[in-house]
Residue, then its C-alpha position, 0 to 999 in steps of 0.5 A: x699486265x693490264x695498264x691499270x694493274x701495278x706489279x704487286x709488292x711485299x714489304x715494299x719489295x716486288x713480288x716474284x712473278x710465277x705464272x699467268x693463265x689465259x682462261x680462254x685457252x683453259x676453258x675447253x679443258x674446264x669440263x665443269x666450267x668452274x673458272x671464268x671462261x675468259x680473262x687472265x689469272x696472274x700468280x705472284x709469290x713473295x720470297x720464294x726461297x723461304x716457302x713464304x706463304x704471302x702471295x697475290x692472285x690477280x684476275x683481269x677481264x681486261x683485253x688491253x694488255x702490255x708487256x711488262x718488264x721486271x721491276x729494277x728492284x727484283x732480285x735476278x734469281x727471281x726473274x724466271x725464264x719464261x716457259x709456255x704452258x700446254x694443257x691436257x685433261x687428266x684423271x685425278x683421285x682424292x688422296x688417302x686422308x681426304x674426307x671422300x676416302x675416309x667415308x669408304x668401306x674397307x673393300x672400296x678403300x682396297x679398290x681405290x689403292x689399286x686404281x690410284x697406283x695404276x692411274x694417278x701418278x701425275x706429279x706436275x703443274x695442275x689446274x683444278x681436280x684433286x691435288x697431288x699431295x706430298x704429305x697430308x691432305x692439302x685441303x686440311x692445310x688450306x683450311x688451317x691457313x684460312x682460319x689462321x691456325x697452325x697446322x699440327x695434330x693438336x690443332x686438328x684435335x681441337x678444331x676438327x669439326x670446324x676444319x672438316x666443315x671448311x676443307x671441302x669448300x676449297x678448290x685447287x686453283x693451281x698446283x705447281x712444282x718447284x723442283x728445278x725452278x725456284x732458287x735454293x729449293x733443293x728438295x722436291x716440293x709442291x705449292x698449292x693455291x686454293x680458293x673457296x667455291x663461293x669466292x671463286x664464283x664471285x671472282x674474289x681472288x683476294x681470298x686465295x690461300x697458298x701452302x707448300x709441301x715437300x718430301 
């Protein structure tokens, strides 16, 4: 971590360090230059075994970094073994319930299913692109979380226009698989960090939202 950044806390307890991205390494794969082309992104989550949505995303352009030990108060189960990330470019497609698919003709929807089955089987950690949902459209849940609304059919019925106007403002900042990585997650599950285009452009990572989906 940069020397001027302290390990984030939740309810006075250290948060769990999830991942860090060196954006200089990511930049050659960022075809549309959506992310900053340098600096570090840090992802922290609170109480990972409880699907807690509290989190902290930190961006730093600082080059003076130092190895930071886990806080003494951090539970041993939340001190993950470090793993190196490697990057590759992949094709991603919008999921069935997205606005992009809802506007297609019946013939195009049938063609989409053929493409999706052949090409979109990626179910792993991912930066940018269309998310791989395990349930409903992730952007709908991001919008509900941002608006402080409970994700339910009643919420969608009464707030559809507001949610639709907001959902396509979100970008997939980081999708991560929790399978075999977070203690007590005994089901196949995925976490999704979303950020609005405007906030990303302004490097305002305090406005990120996090949701989980599971099978």
